[in-house]
PQR file of N, CA, C, O and H, with PARSE charges and radii, in Angstrom:
ATOM      1  N   MET A   1     -12.785 -21.158  -0.175 -0.4000 1.5000
ATOM      2  CA  MET A   1     -11.821 -19.954   0.667 -0.0000 2.0000
ATOM      3  C   MET A   1     -12.282 -19.051   1.692  0.5500 1.7000
ATOM      4  O   MET A   1     -13.025 -18.080   1.552 -0.5500 1.4000
ATOM      5  N   SER A   2     -11.788 -19.461   2.655 -0.4000 1.5000
ATOM      6  CA  SER A   2     -12.559 -18.416   3.991 -0.0000 2.0000
ATOM      7  C   SER A   2     -12.714 -17.384   3.739  0.5500 1.7000
ATOM      8  O   SER A   2     -12.221 -16.974   2.688 -0.5500 1.4000
ATOM      9  H   SER A   2     -11.184 -20.250   2.769  0.4000 1.0000
ATOM     10  N   ASP A   3     -13.321 -16.662   4.422 -0.4000 1.5000
ATOM     11  CA  ASP A   3     -12.925 -14.833   4.296 -0.0000 2.0000
ATOM     12  C   ASP A   3     -11.373 -14.574   4.994  0.5500 1.7000
ATOM     13  O   ASP A   3     -10.489 -13.898   4.468 -0.5500 1.4000
ATOM     14  H   ASP A   3     -13.721 -16.995   5.276  0.4000 1.0000
ATOM     15  N   LEU A   4     -11.286 -15.183   6.120 -0.4000 1.5000
ATOM     16  CA  LEU A   4     -10.024 -15.198   6.710 -0.0000 2.0000
ATOM     17  C   LEU A   4      -8.828 -15.193   5.360  0.5500 1.7000
ATOM     18  O   LEU A   4      -8.250 -14.137   5.107 -0.5500 1.4000
ATOM     19  H   LEU A   4     -12.004 -15.732   6.547  0.4000 1.0000
ATOM     20  N   GLU A   5      -8.584 -16.226   4.695 -0.4000 1.5000
ATOM     21  CA  GLU A   5      -7.350 -16.714   3.993 -0.0000 2.0000
ATOM     22  C   GLU A   5      -7.912 -15.963   2.777  0.5500 1.7000
ATOM     23  O   GLU A   5      -7.073 -15.995   1.877 -0.5500 1.4000
ATOM     24  H   GLU A   5      -9.054 -17.084   4.901  0.4000 1.0000
ATOM     25  N   ASP A   6      -9.387 -15.080   2.298 -0.4000 1.5000
ATOM     26  CA  ASP A   6      -8.838 -14.186   1.328 -0.0000 2.0000
ATOM     27  C   ASP A   6      -8.557 -12.647   1.723  0.5500 1.7000
ATOM     28  O   ASP A   6      -8.066 -11.790   0.988 -0.5500 1.4000
ATOM     29  H   ASP A   6     -10.069 -15.054   3.029  0.4000 1.0000
ATOM     30  N   LEU A   7      -9.051 -12.478   3.264 -0.4000 1.5000
ATOM     31  CA  LEU A   7      -8.729 -11.341   3.633 -0.0000 2.0000
ATOM     32  C   LEU A   7      -6.546 -11.442   3.810  0.5500 1.7000
ATOM     33  O   LEU A   7      -5.688 -10.561   3.748 -0.5500 1.4000
ATOM     34  H   LEU A   7      -9.450 -13.175   3.861  0.4000 1.0000
ATOM     35  N   LYS A   8      -6.483 -12.608   3.981 -0.4000 1.5000
ATOM     36  CA  LYS A   8      -5.412 -12.361   4.008 -0.0000 2.0000
ATOM     37  C   LYS A   8      -4.650 -12.038   2.666  0.5500 1.7000
ATOM     38  O   LYS A   8      -3.865 -11.090   2.671 -0.5500 1.4000
ATOM     39  H   LYS A   8      -7.179 -13.324   4.031  0.4000 1.0000
ATOM     40  N   LYS A   9      -4.894 -12.990   1.183 -0.4000 1.5000
ATOM     41  CA  LYS A   9      -4.286 -12.224   0.445 -0.0000 2.0000
ATOM     42  C   LYS A   9      -4.561 -11.427  -0.207  0.5500 1.7000
ATOM     43  O   LYS A   9      -3.793 -11.166  -1.133 -0.5500 1.4000
ATOM     44  H   LYS A   9      -5.532 -13.760   1.179  0.4000 1.0000
ATOM     45  N   LYS A  10      -5.627 -10.755  -0.063 -0.4000 1.5000
ATOM     46  CA  LYS A  10      -6.190  -9.421   0.089 -0.0000 2.0000
ATOM     47  C   LYS A  10      -4.552  -8.188   0.550  0.5500 1.7000
ATOM     48  O   LYS A  10      -4.027  -7.378  -0.214 -0.5500 1.4000
ATOM     49  H   LYS A  10      -6.251 -10.967   0.689  0.4000 1.0000
ATOM     50  N   VAL A  11      -4.137  -8.516   2.071 -0.4000 1.5000
ATOM     51  CA  VAL A  11      -3.519  -7.453   2.648 -0.0000 2.0000
ATOM     52  C   VAL A  11      -2.200  -8.051   1.859  0.5500 1.7000
ATOM     53  O   VAL A  11      -1.398  -7.119   1.805 -0.5500 1.4000
ATOM     54  H   VAL A  11      -4.564  -9.174   2.691  0.4000 1.0000
ATOM     55  N   ARG A  12      -1.701  -9.100   1.291 -0.4000 1.5000
ATOM     56  CA  ARG A  12      -0.672  -9.481   1.283 -0.0000 2.0000
ATOM     57  C   ARG A  12       0.024  -8.510  -0.692  0.5500 1.7000
ATOM     58  O   ARG A  12       1.104  -8.018  -1.022 -0.5500 1.4000
ATOM     59  H   ARG A  12      -2.352  -9.857   1.335  0.4000 1.0000
ATOM     60  N   LYS A  13      -1.559  -8.729  -1.565 -0.4000 1.5000
ATOM     61  CA  LYS A  13      -1.244  -7.863  -2.633 -0.0000 2.0000
ATOM     62  C   LYS A  13      -1.002  -6.507  -2.533  0.5500 1.7000
ATOM     63  O   LYS A  13      -0.300  -5.752  -3.206 -0.5500 1.4000
ATOM     64  H   LYS A  13      -2.436  -9.129  -1.297  0.4000 1.0000
ATOM     65  N   LEU A  14      -2.088  -6.245  -1.062 -0.4000 1.5000
ATOM     66  CA  LEU A  14      -1.620  -4.326  -0.857 -0.0000 2.0000
ATOM     67  C   LEU A  14      -0.146  -4.231  -0.525  0.5500 1.7000
ATOM     68  O   LEU A  14       0.540  -3.283  -0.907 -0.5500 1.4000
ATOM     69  H   LEU A  14      -2.659  -6.859  -0.516  0.4000 1.0000
ATOM     70  N   GLN A  15       0.491  -5.595   0.452 -0.4000 1.5000
ATOM     71  CA  GLN A  15       1.308  -4.831   0.881 -0.0000 2.0000
ATOM     72  C   GLN A  15       2.872  -4.925  -0.734  0.5500 1.7000
ATOM     73  O   GLN A  15       3.855  -4.188  -0.810 -0.5500 1.4000
ATOM     74  H   GLN A  15      -0.067  -6.365   0.762  0.4000 1.0000
ATOM     75  N   SER A  16       2.551  -5.872  -1.541 -0.4000 1.5000
ATOM     76  CA  SER A  16       3.235  -6.154  -2.515 -0.0000 2.0000
ATOM     77  C   SER A  16       3.247  -4.623  -3.369  0.5500 1.7000
ATOM     78  O   SER A  16       4.362  -4.143  -3.574 -0.5500 1.4000
ATOM     79  H   SER A  16       1.752  -6.470  -1.479  0.4000 1.0000
ATOM     80  N   ARG A  17       1.627  -3.598  -4.031 -0.4000 1.5000
ATOM     81  CA  ARG A  17       1.279  -2.679  -4.131 -0.0000 2.0000
ATOM     82  C   ARG A  17       1.953  -1.629  -3.332  0.5500 1.7000
ATOM     83  O   ARG A  17       2.486  -0.771  -4.035 -0.5500 1.4000
ATOM     84  H   ARG A  17       0.721  -3.987  -3.864  0.4000 1.0000
ATOM     85  N   ALA A  18       2.046  -1.503  -2.351 -0.4000 1.5000
ATOM     86  CA  ALA A  18       2.487  -0.485  -1.141 -0.0000 2.0000
ATOM     87  C   ALA A  18       3.704  -0.436  -1.564  0.5500 1.7000
ATOM     88  O   ALA A  18       4.069   0.589  -2.139 -0.5500 1.4000
ATOM     89  H   ALA A  18       1.613  -2.201  -1.780  0.4000 1.0000
ATOM     90  N   GLY A  19       4.569  -1.470  -1.388 -0.4000 1.5000
ATOM     91  CA  GLY A  19       6.431  -1.862  -1.646 -0.0000 2.0000
ATOM     92  C   GLY A  19       6.559  -0.838  -3.532  0.5500 1.7000
ATOM     93  O   GLY A  19       7.191   0.055  -4.097 -0.5500 1.4000
ATOM     94  H   GLY A  19       4.273  -2.303  -0.920  0.4000 1.0000
ATOM     95  N   THR A  20       5.829  -1.489  -3.674 -0.4000 1.5000
ATOM     96  CA  THR A  20       6.519  -0.850  -5.289 -0.0000 2.0000
ATOM     97  C   THR A  20       5.679   0.262  -5.131  0.5500 1.7000
ATOM     98  O   THR A  20       6.263   0.880  -6.021 -0.5500 1.4000
ATOM     99  H   THR A  20       5.316  -2.214  -3.215  0.4000 1.0000
ATOM    100  N   ALA A  21       4.529   1.312  -4.650 -0.4000 1.5000
ATOM    101  CA  ALA A  21       4.288   2.862  -5.054 -0.0000 2.0000
ATOM    102  C   ALA A  21       5.774   3.331  -4.057  0.5500 1.7000
ATOM    103  O   ALA A  21       6.219   4.441  -4.350 -0.5500 1.4000
ATOM    104  H   ALA A  21       4.055   0.809  -3.927  0.4000 1.0000
ATOM    105  N   LYS A  22       6.373   2.723  -3.167 -0.4000 1.5000
ATOM    106  CA  LYS A  22       7.515   3.117  -2.191 -0.0000 2.0000
ATOM    107  C   LYS A  22       8.542   3.550  -2.756  0.5500 1.7000
ATOM    108  O   LYS A  22       9.027   4.667  -2.577 -0.5500 1.4000
ATOM    109  H   LYS A  22       6.012   1.822  -2.929  0.4000 1.0000
ATOM    110  N   MET A  23       8.941   2.729  -3.457 -0.4000 1.5000
ATOM    111  CA  MET A  23       9.966   1.745  -4.370 -0.0000 2.0000
ATOM    112  C   MET A  23       9.936   2.901  -5.331  0.5500 1.7000
ATOM    113  O   MET A  23      11.129   3.202  -5.300 -0.5500 1.4000
ATOM    114  H   MET A  23       8.548   1.822  -3.603  0.4000 1.0000
ATOM    115  N   GLU A  24       9.190   4.044  -6.450 -0.4000 1.5000
ATOM    116  CA  GLU A  24       8.702   4.361  -7.138 -0.0000 2.0000
ATOM    117  C   GLU A  24       8.958   5.642  -6.494  0.5500 1.7000
ATOM    118  O   GLU A  24       9.974   6.214  -6.892 -0.5500 1.4000
ATOM    119  H   GLU A  24       8.220   3.799  -6.475  0.4000 1.0000
ATOM    120  N   LEU A  25       8.377   6.139  -5.727 -0.4000 1.5000
ATOM    121  CA  LEU A  25       8.492   7.366  -4.405 -0.0000 2.0000
ATOM    122  C   LEU A  25      10.190   8.160  -4.311  0.5500 1.7000
ATOM    123  O   LEU A  25      10.621   9.300  -4.485 -0.5500 1.4000
ATOM    124  H   LEU A  25       7.552   5.675  -5.404  0.4000 1.0000
ATOM    125  N   HIS A  26      10.843   6.678  -3.898 -0.4000 1.5000
ATOM    126  CA  HIS A  26      11.834   6.680  -3.906 -0.0000 2.0000
ATOM    127  C   HIS A  26      12.882   7.077  -4.795  0.5500 1.7000
ATOM    128  O   HIS A  26      13.632   8.037  -4.617 -0.5500 1.4000
ATOM    129  H   HIS A  26      10.492   5.752  -3.757  0.4000 1.0000
ATOM    130  N   ASP A  27      12.892   6.342  -5.695 -0.4000 1.5000
ATOM    131  CA  ASP A  27      12.980   6.670  -7.327 -0.0000 2.0000
ATOM    132  C   ASP A  27      13.606   7.263  -8.134  0.5500 1.7000
ATOM    133  O   ASP A  27      14.546   7.204  -8.927 -0.5500 1.4000
ATOM    134  H   ASP A  27      12.283   5.562  -5.840  0.4000 1.0000
ATOM    135  N   LEU A  28      12.077   8.456  -7.327 -0.4000 1.5000
ATOM    136  CA  LEU A  28      11.855   9.963  -8.273 -0.0000 2.0000
ATOM    137  C   LEU A  28      12.904  11.095  -6.882  0.5500 1.7000
ATOM    138  O   LEU A  28      13.607  12.097  -7.011 -0.5500 1.4000
ATOM    139  H   LEU A  28      11.314   8.504  -6.683  0.4000 1.0000
ATOM    140  N   ALA A  29      12.658  10.588  -6.152 -0.4000 1.5000
ATOM    141  CA  ALA A  29      12.743  11.342  -4.901 -0.0000 2.0000
ATOM    142  C   ALA A  29      15.115  11.193  -4.863  0.5500 1.7000
ATOM    143  O   ALA A  29      15.963  11.832  -4.241 -0.5500 1.4000
ATOM    144  H   ALA A  29      12.086   9.774  -6.048  0.4000 1.0000
ATOM    145  N   GLU A  30      15.154  10.662  -5.327 -0.4000 1.5000
ATOM    146  CA  GLU A  30      16.546  10.370  -5.413 -0.0000 2.0000
ATOM    147  C   GLU A  30      16.798  11.138  -7.001  0.5500 1.7000
ATOM    148  O   GLU A  30      17.999  11.391  -7.094 -0.5500 1.4000
ATOM    149  H   GLU A  30      14.465  10.143  -5.832  0.4000 1.0000
ATOM    150  N   ASP A  31      16.299  11.426  -7.827 -0.4000 1.5000
ATOM    151  CA  ASP A  31      15.880  12.150  -9.337 -0.0000 2.0000
ATOM    152  C   ASP A  31      16.124  13.730  -9.211  0.5500 1.7000
ATOM    153  O   ASP A  31      16.547  14.701  -9.838 -0.5500 1.4000
ATOM    154  H   ASP A  31      15.324  11.220  -7.752  0.4000 1.0000
ATOM    155  N   LEU A  32      15.610  13.362  -8.056 -0.4000 1.5000
ATOM    156  CA  LEU A  32      15.269  15.369  -7.868 -0.0000 2.0000
ATOM    157  C   LEU A  32      16.759  16.253  -8.406  0.5500 1.7000
ATOM    158  O   LEU A  32      17.966  16.081  -8.237 -0.5500 1.4000
ATOM    159  H   LEU A  32      15.267  12.573  -7.547  0.4000 1.0000
ATOM    160  N   PRO A  33      15.964  17.193  -9.081 -0.5600 1.5000
ATOM    161  CA  PRO A  33      15.035  17.373  -9.320  0.2800 2.0000
ATOM    162  C   PRO A  33      14.469  17.801 -10.888  0.5500 1.7000
ATOM    163  O   PRO A  33      13.775  18.721 -11.321 -0.5500 1.4000
ATOM    164  N   VAL A  34      15.243  16.462 -11.564 -0.4000 1.5000
ATOM    165  CA  VAL A  34      14.304  15.580 -12.704 -0.0000 2.0000
ATOM    166  C   VAL A  34      13.000  15.462 -12.263  0.5500 1.7000
ATOM    167  O   VAL A  34      12.511  15.415 -11.134 -0.5500 1.4000
ATOM    168  H   VAL A  34      15.807  15.714 -11.212  0.4000 1.0000
ATOM    169  N   ASN A  35      12.500  15.418 -13.455 -0.4000 1.5000
ATOM    170  CA  ASN A  35      10.747  14.472 -12.786 -0.0000 2.0000
ATOM    171  C   ASN A  35      10.142  15.186 -11.757  0.5500 1.7000
ATOM    172  O   ASN A  35       9.540  14.583 -10.868 -0.5500 1.4000
ATOM    173  H   ASN A  35      12.897  15.456 -14.372  0.4000 1.0000
ATOM    174  N   TRP A  36      10.213  16.189 -11.768 -0.4000 1.5000
ATOM    175  CA  TRP A  36       9.916  17.040 -10.265 -0.0000 2.0000
ATOM    176  C   TRP A  36       8.049  17.282 -10.645  0.5500 1.7000
ATOM    177  O   TRP A  36       7.069  17.396  -9.909 -0.5500 1.4000
ATOM    178  H   TRP A  36      10.701  16.678 -12.491  0.4000 1.0000
ATOM    179  N   SER A  37       8.137  17.281 -11.393 -0.4000 1.5000
ATOM    180  CA  SER A  37       6.578  18.006 -11.557 -0.0000 2.0000
ATOM    181  C   SER A  37       5.784  16.707 -11.183  0.5500 1.7000
ATOM    182  O   SER A  37       4.716  17.038 -10.667 -0.5500 1.4000
ATOM    183  H   SER A  37       8.933  17.188 -11.991  0.4000 1.0000
ATOM    184  N   GLU A  38       5.913  15.462 -11.252 -0.4000 1.5000
ATOM    185  CA  GLU A  38       5.348  13.718 -10.850 -0.0000 2.0000
ATOM    186  C   GLU A  38       5.284  13.771  -9.600  0.5500 1.7000
ATOM    187  O   GLU A  38       4.258  13.155  -9.311 -0.5500 1.4000
ATOM    188  H   GLU A  38       6.780  15.193 -11.671  0.4000 1.0000
ATOM    189  N   ILE A  39       5.826  14.183  -8.562 -0.4000 1.5000
ATOM    190  CA  ILE A  39       5.771  14.282  -7.224 -0.0000 2.0000
ATOM    191  C   ILE A  39       4.792  14.100  -6.407  0.5500 1.7000
ATOM    192  O   ILE A  39       4.806  13.097  -5.694 -0.5500 1.4000
ATOM    193  H   ILE A  39       6.659  14.683  -8.796  0.4000 1.0000
ATOM    194  N   LYS A  40       3.411  15.308  -6.309 -0.4000 1.5000
ATOM    195  CA  LYS A  40       2.366  14.933  -6.442 -0.0000 2.0000
ATOM    196  C   LYS A  40       1.833  13.741  -6.247  0.5500 1.7000
ATOM    197  O   LYS A  40       1.255  13.255  -5.275 -0.5500 1.4000
ATOM    198  H   LYS A  40       3.401  16.123  -6.889  0.4000 1.0000
ATOM    199  N   THR A  41       2.258  13.090  -7.905 -0.4000 1.5000
ATOM    200  CA  THR A  41       0.851  12.296  -8.190 -0.0000 2.0000
ATOM    201  C   THR A  41       1.099  11.410  -8.383  0.5500 1.7000
ATOM    202  O   THR A  41       0.211  10.875  -9.047 -0.5500 1.4000
ATOM    203  H   THR A  41       2.728  13.484  -8.695  0.4000 1.0000
ATOM    204  N   VAL A  42       2.623  10.207  -8.020 -0.4000 1.5000
ATOM    205  CA  VAL A  42       3.196   9.478  -7.255 -0.0000 2.0000
ATOM    206  C   VAL A  42       2.953   9.599  -5.749  0.5500 1.7000
ATOM    207  O   VAL A  42       2.301   8.609  -5.417 -0.5500 1.4000
ATOM    208  H   VAL A  42       3.345  10.642  -7.481  0.4000 1.0000
ATOM    209  N   ALA A  43       3.202  10.405  -4.667 -0.4000 1.5000
ATOM    210  CA  ALA A  43       2.976  10.837  -3.583 -0.0000 2.0000
ATOM    211  C   ALA A  43       1.223  10.669  -3.025  0.5500 1.7000
ATOM    212  O   ALA A  43       0.882  10.333  -1.891 -0.5500 1.4000
ATOM    213  H   ALA A  43       3.731  11.210  -4.936  0.4000 1.0000
ATOM    214  N   GLU A  44       0.567  10.912  -3.846 -0.4000 1.5000
ATOM    215  CA  GLU A  44      -0.457  10.037  -3.733 -0.0000 2.0000
ATOM    216  C   GLU A  44      -0.622   9.511  -4.049  0.5500 1.7000
ATOM    217  O   GLU A  44      -0.926   8.730  -3.147 -0.5500 1.4000
ATOM    218  H   GLU A  44       0.843  11.185  -4.768  0.4000 1.0000
ATOM    219  N   LYS A  45      -0.789   8.866  -5.246 -0.4000 1.5000
ATOM    220  CA  LYS A  45      -0.560   7.172  -5.075 -0.0000 2.0000
ATOM    221  C   LYS A  45       0.684   6.324  -4.189  0.5500 1.7000
ATOM    222  O   LYS A  45       1.003   5.184  -4.527 -0.5500 1.4000
ATOM    223  H   LYS A  45      -0.542   9.500  -5.979  0.4000 1.0000
ATOM    224  N   THR A  46       1.025   6.691  -3.578 -0.4000 1.5000
ATOM    225  CA  THR A  46       1.363   6.012  -2.790 -0.0000 2.0000
ATOM    226  C   THR A  46       0.691   6.284  -1.206  0.5500 1.7000
ATOM    227  O   THR A  46       1.529   5.938  -0.373 -0.5500 1.4000
ATOM    228  H   THR A  46       0.765   7.616  -3.303  0.4000 1.0000
ATOM    229  N   PHE A  47       0.202   6.484  -0.954 -0.4000 1.5000
ATOM    230  CA  PHE A  47      -0.332   7.933  -0.073 -0.0000 2.0000
ATOM    231  C   PHE A  47      -2.048   6.691   0.299  0.5500 1.7000
ATOM    232  O   PHE A  47      -2.649   6.326   1.310 -0.5500 1.4000
ATOM    233  H   PHE A  47      -0.479   6.766  -1.630  0.4000 1.0000
ATOM    234  N   ASP A  48      -2.204   6.442  -1.370 -0.4000 1.5000
ATOM    235  CA  ASP A  48      -3.340   5.510  -1.426 -0.0000 2.0000
ATOM    236  C   ASP A  48      -3.415   3.995  -1.325  0.5500 1.7000
ATOM    237  O   ASP A  48      -4.396   3.253  -1.271 -0.5500 1.4000
ATOM    238  H   ASP A  48      -1.715   6.738  -2.191  0.4000 1.0000
ATOM    239  N   ALA A  49      -1.737   3.665  -1.310 -0.4000 1.5000
ATOM    240  CA  ALA A  49      -1.542   2.585  -1.269 -0.0000 2.0000
ATOM    241  C   ALA A  49      -1.171   1.852  -0.031  0.5500 1.7000
ATOM    242  O   ALA A  49      -0.951   0.645   0.073 -0.5500 1.4000
ATOM    243  H   ALA A  49      -0.941   4.267  -1.354  0.4000 1.0000
ATOM    244  N   PHE A  50      -1.135   2.729   0.852 -0.4000 1.5000
ATOM    245  CA  PHE A  50      -0.546   2.707   2.370 -0.0000 2.0000
ATOM    246  C   PHE A  50      -2.092   2.532   2.604  0.5500 1.7000
ATOM    247  O   PHE A  50      -2.621   1.422   2.534 -0.5500 1.4000
ATOM    248  H   PHE A  50      -1.314   3.710   0.766  0.4000 1.0000
ATOM    249  N   ALA A  51      -2.784   3.673   2.883 -0.4000 1.5000
ATOM    250  CA  ALA A  51      -4.175   4.024   3.390 -0.0000 2.0000
ATOM    251  C   ALA A  51      -4.792   2.503   2.998  0.5500 1.7000
ATOM    252  O   ALA A  51      -5.480   1.852   3.785 -0.5500 1.4000
ATOM    253  H   ALA A  51      -2.354   4.574   2.940  0.4000 1.0000
ATOM    254  N   GLN A  52      -4.479   2.121   1.851 -0.4000 1.5000
ATOM    255  CA  GLN A  52      -5.902   0.997   1.794 -0.0000 2.0000
ATOM    256  C   GLN A  52      -5.026  -0.371   2.517  0.5500 1.7000
ATOM    257  O   GLN A  52      -5.680  -1.173   3.184 -0.5500 1.4000
ATOM    258  H   GLN A  52      -3.920   2.650   1.213  0.4000 1.0000
ATOM    259  N   LEU A  53      -3.908  -0.521   2.384 -0.4000 1.5000
ATOM    260  CA  LEU A  53      -3.024  -1.097   3.129 -0.0000 2.0000
ATOM    261  C   LEU A  53      -3.488  -1.268   4.695  0.5500 1.7000
ATOM    262  O   LEU A  53      -3.776  -2.428   4.988 -0.5500 1.4000
ATOM    263  H   LEU A  53      -3.376   0.130   1.843  0.4000 1.0000
ATOM    264  N   ASP A  54      -3.558  -0.707   5.306 -0.4000 1.5000
ATOM    265  CA  ASP A  54      -3.818   0.014   7.057 -0.0000 2.0000
ATOM    266  C   ASP A  54      -5.225  -0.335   7.414  0.5500 1.7000
ATOM    267  O   ASP A  54      -5.592  -0.742   8.517 -0.5500 1.4000
ATOM    268  H   ASP A  54      -3.324   0.236   5.068  0.4000 1.0000
ATOM    269  N   ALA A  55      -6.256  -0.059   5.965 -0.4000 1.5000
ATOM    270  CA  ALA A  55      -7.920  -1.004   6.433 -0.0000 2.0000
ATOM    271  C   ALA A  55      -7.819  -2.105   6.323  0.5500 1.7000
ATOM    272  O   ALA A  55      -8.331  -2.756   7.235 -0.5500 1.4000
ATOM    273  H   ALA A  55      -5.958   0.271   5.069  0.4000 1.0000
ATOM    274  N   ALA A  56      -7.149  -2.872   5.220 -0.4000 1.5000
ATOM    275  CA  ALA A  56      -7.843  -4.163   4.912 -0.0000 2.0000
ATOM    276  C   ALA A  56      -6.142  -5.060   6.326  0.5500 1.7000
ATOM    277  O   ALA A  56      -6.380  -6.263   6.428 -0.5500 1.4000
ATOM    278  H   ALA A  56      -6.733  -2.344   4.479  0.4000 1.0000
ATOM    279  N   LYS A  57      -5.320  -4.815   6.857 -0.4000 1.5000
ATOM    280  CA  LYS A  57      -4.183  -4.944   8.008 -0.0000 2.0000
ATOM    281  C   LYS A  57      -5.586  -4.841   9.271  0.5500 1.7000
ATOM    282  O   LYS A  57      -5.863  -5.864   9.897 -0.5500 1.4000
ATOM    283  H   LYS A  57      -5.127  -3.837   6.774  0.4000 1.0000
ATOM    284  N   LYS A  58      -6.244  -3.749   9.489 -0.4000 1.5000
ATOM    285  CA  LYS A  58      -7.621  -3.704  10.835 -0.0000 2.0000
ATOM    286  C   LYS A  58      -8.359  -4.418  10.006  0.5500 1.7000
ATOM    287  O   LYS A  58      -9.261  -4.897  10.693 -0.5500 1.4000
ATOM    288  H   LYS A  58      -6.019  -2.917   8.980  0.4000 1.0000
ATOM    289  N   GLU A  59      -8.471  -4.739   8.955 -0.4000 1.5000
ATOM    290  CA  GLU A  59      -9.501  -5.397   9.204 -0.0000 2.0000
ATOM    291  C   GLU A  59      -9.107  -6.921   9.478  0.5500 1.7000
ATOM    292  O   GLU A  59      -9.597  -7.569  10.403 -0.5500 1.4000
ATOM    293  H   GLU A  59      -7.738  -4.349   8.397  0.4000 1.0000
ATOM    294  N   LEU A  60      -8.145  -7.435   8.553 -0.4000 1.5000
ATOM    295  CA  LEU A  60      -7.579  -8.627   9.344 -0.0000 2.0000
ATOM    296  C   LEU A  60      -7.684  -8.746  10.603  0.5500 1.7000
ATOM    297  O   LEU A  60      -8.493  -9.606  10.949 -0.5500 1.4000
ATOM    298  H   LEU A  60      -7.747  -6.909   7.802  0.4000 1.0000
ATOM    299  N   HIS A  61      -7.108  -8.142  11.497 -0.4000 1.5000
ATOM    300  CA  HIS A  61      -6.630  -7.846  12.606 -0.0000 2.0000
ATOM    301  C   HIS A  61      -8.107  -8.123  13.547  0.5500 1.7000
ATOM    302  O   HIS A  61      -8.096  -8.556  14.699 -0.5500 1.4000
ATOM    303  H   HIS A  61      -6.451  -7.443  11.215  0.4000 1.0000
ATOM    304  N   ALA A  62      -8.920  -7.890  13.035 -0.4000 1.5000
ATOM    305  CA  ALA A  62     -10.431  -7.695  13.513 -0.0000 2.0000
ATOM    306  C   ALA A  62     -11.217  -8.829  13.547  0.5500 1.7000
ATOM    307  O   ALA A  62     -11.677  -9.280  14.596 -0.5500 1.4000
ATOM    308  H   ALA A  62      -8.929  -7.538  12.099  0.4000 1.0000
ATOM    309  N   LEU A  63     -11.473  -9.518  11.996 -0.4000 1.5000
ATOM    310  CA  LEU A  63     -11.622 -10.395  12.318 -0.0000 2.0000
ATOM    311  C   LEU A  63     -10.823 -12.013  12.635  0.5500 1.7000
ATOM    312  O   LEU A  63     -11.290 -13.129  12.410 -0.5500 1.4000
ATOM    313  H   LEU A  63     -11.100  -9.151  11.144  0.4000 1.0000
ATOM    314  N   GLU A  64      -9.303 -11.596  13.308 -0.4000 1.5000
ATOM    315  CA  GLU A  64      -8.364 -12.423  14.136 -0.0000 2.0000
ATOM    316  C   GLU A  64      -8.818 -12.474  14.893  0.5500 1.7000
ATOM    317  O   GLU A  64      -9.047 -13.576  15.390 -0.5500 1.4000
ATOM    318  H   GLU A  64      -8.924 -10.689  13.491  0.4000 1.0000
ATOM    319  N   ASP A  65      -9.235 -11.345  15.462 -0.4000 1.5000
ATOM    320  CA  ASP A  65      -9.767 -11.205  17.051 -0.0000 2.0000
ATOM    321  C   ASP A  65     -10.495 -11.972  17.459  0.5500 1.7000
ATOM    322  O   ASP A  65     -10.333 -12.662  18.465 -0.5500 1.4000
ATOM    323  H   ASP A  65      -9.049 -10.450  15.058  0.4000 1.0000
ATOM    324  N   SER A  66     -12.074 -11.957  16.206 -0.4000 1.5000
ATOM    325  CA  SER A  66     -13.000 -12.115  16.610 -0.0000 2.0000
ATOM    326  C   SER A  66     -13.615 -13.775  17.113  0.5500 1.7000
ATOM    327  O   SER A  66     -14.363 -14.317  17.927 -0.5500 1.4000
ATOM    328  H   SER A  66     -12.205 -11.396  15.388  0.4000 1.0000
ATOM    329  N   ARG A  67     -12.325 -14.183  15.522 -0.4000 1.5000
ATOM    330  CA  ARG A  67     -12.431 -15.754  16.256 -0.0000 2.0000
ATOM    331  C   ARG A  67     -12.223 -16.803  17.590  0.5500 1.7000
ATOM    332  O   ARG A  67     -12.519 -17.994  17.491 -0.5500 1.4000
ATOM    333  H   ARG A  67     -11.718 -13.743  14.861  0.4000 1.0000
TER
END
C-alpha cells in the first residue's frame, strides 16, 4: 500500500473516532445535569480526537499537493 493510501485509511479511522466522540459529548450534554462530572473527560477526549483528525487531514493534503 502506498503512503497516500495508508494516510487516507488513517483519516477515515480518525473521522470515525471523532464522530463517535462527538456523539458521546452530545449525549452527555442532552442528559445534563446527570453525569455532569464527566464533562471535562468527555470533552478532552473529543478535543483530542478532532485534533488528531485535523493533523492527519493537513498531512494528507500536503502529501496530495506534493504529487
